N, C-alpha and C positions, 0 to 999 in steps of 0.2 A: 362631344369633345371633352367634357369634364370627366365622364366615366372612363375614357381612354387614358387620360392623364392619371387618374386615381389608380387604375390597374397597373400602369407602368411604374408608378411610385411604389406600390406594394411589392411588385416583383423585384424591383431594384433593392428595396429595403431587405427582403429576405436573402438575397445573394450577398449583402454586405455584412451579415452576421458572422464575423470572423473570430469573435471572442466568446468565451463561455466561462462562467464562474459556477462551480457546483459544490455541493456538500454530499459526501458519500459515507455510507455506513457499511462496514464489512464484518462478517462473522464466519467462524469455521473452526477447523482443527489444525493442529500443528505437531510436528515432531522436533524435539530438541536433542541435538547430539553434541556432547562436550568434547573439547580438545583433549589431548593426551595428558596435559598437566593437571586437569581437574580430578584425576584419580587420587591426588594427594589431599584433596579437601575432604571435609567430613560430610558434605552434602552431595547427593547425586540426584539430578532432576530428570524427569520425563515430561514431555509435552502433553497438554490436555486440550484446551480450547482457547480462542482469542476473540477479541472485539476491537474494531478500529473505527475511528472517525477521521475524515479527511476533508480539507478545504482545498479544492483544485482550481487551477486556472489553465485554460487551453487557448491556443492561438492558431488559427488556420495558416499553414505555411505553403500549401499547395492545394489544388482543387479538392482532393479527398484526404488530405493529410493534416494533422494537427500536432503541435508540440505541446506537451502537458507537463505541468509542475505543480507544486503546492506543498502542503505540510500534512503529514499523517501521524496521528497518535494511536498507538496500539498498546493494549494491555493483554499480555499472554499469561495464562494460568499454568503453572508448573506443579507437578506432583513430586514431592521430596520422598524418594524411595529408600533413603538410608535410615529413616526413622520408622518405627513400627506402626505408627498411626497413618503413614502415607498422607500427611497433610498437604494442603494446597498452598502454594506461594505464588507471587506474581512478579512479572517483569514488565517494565514500561519501556517502549521503544518509540523514538521519534524519527521519522523518515522524511527525506526530501526526494520525491520521485522526479526523474528526468526521463520522460517517456515520449514515444511517438504513437499516435493513434491513426489508423487507416480505416476510413469508412468505405463499405462496399455494399452492393445491392441497394435496397432503399433504406433499411433500418439497421443493418449489421455493422459491426466494427471489430477490429482486432487492435489490441494495445499492448505495448511492452516496453521495457527499458531498464535502466539502472535506478537503484535506490541507495541513497547515502543515509546511514543509520547512526543514531546516538542513543546510548543507554547508560544511565547512571545507577549503579547498584549491582547486586549479585556478583560480588567478587571484584569490585573496583569499577573504574570507568571503562566503558566498552564502545568502541567505534567499529564501523564496518561498512560493507557494501553488499548489495544483493541485486538479484534480477527478478523481475516479475513479468507475467504475461496473462492476458485475459482476452476472451472473445465474448461478445455480447450484443445486445440490441439497445438502440437509443431512439426515442420518439420525441420529436420537437413539435410543440403546438405553434400556431400562428403567432401567438404572443411572445414566443421565444422561450417559454418554459420547457425544460427538457426532463425526461424521465429515462433512466437507464438501469439495466440489470445485466450482470455477467458473472459466470463462474471464473475463478482465477487461481493461479498458483504462484508462489513466491519462495525464493531461497535467499536467506540472509546469512552472511558470514560475519561473525562478531569477534573482534579481537578482545580477549579478556585476560588482563593480568589477574592473578589470584594470589592469595596469601597462604603460605605454607603454615603449618602449626607452629613453627618457630618465629613467625612474624615477618618472614622474608617474602617479598613479592617476587613472583617470577611469571613469565608469560605462559599461558596455558595452550597456546596454539589457537586454532580457529574453532569457535563454537558455531554449530550450524543450526539454523532455525528454518524448517520447511513448513510453509503454510498452504492450506487448501481451503477455499471457502467461496462465499457469494458476496458480491459487491452490489449495493443498491444506491442509486444516486438521484438527486433532483438538482436542477440548475437553471441558469438563465443565459440564453444566447443573445448577444448584442453586437 
């Protein structure tokens, strides 16, 4: 009788793990394309590589579906091609993801959705939005500890006011930041 109650409680507890907190590390390459107005500036940038750290929260909304959000901090390294030395510069982006994650088969998932972005620097304040998607695998231990890995792609549109040589700010259009990389995570389901 005690063994049956214990097994029933364990099964029930595993099904009730609808929340997950995770820390993710991402790295990869990106392409940075400037809007029309940036032709007036003295700097032209090309993308190089990036690194991100994220704290994410997900909540199960249907049997195989989760809503995911959190905060992601990204540093993207740019190469300034207007200068002869082609020196590296950096751009910091903070993102709020609003994603859906769908689990299928035993360990696989697909995730995607909207990212709201904020960046201070490189021509003034920059706000924007983007889309990202990834497909990967997640393994959950009995304790609730999760491990995940997935390749991903992301497109960010950044609105960037720029300063002309005369000191007048004007909109530069949309700067586009395309990212490709790998996302590794560890979390806890409860």
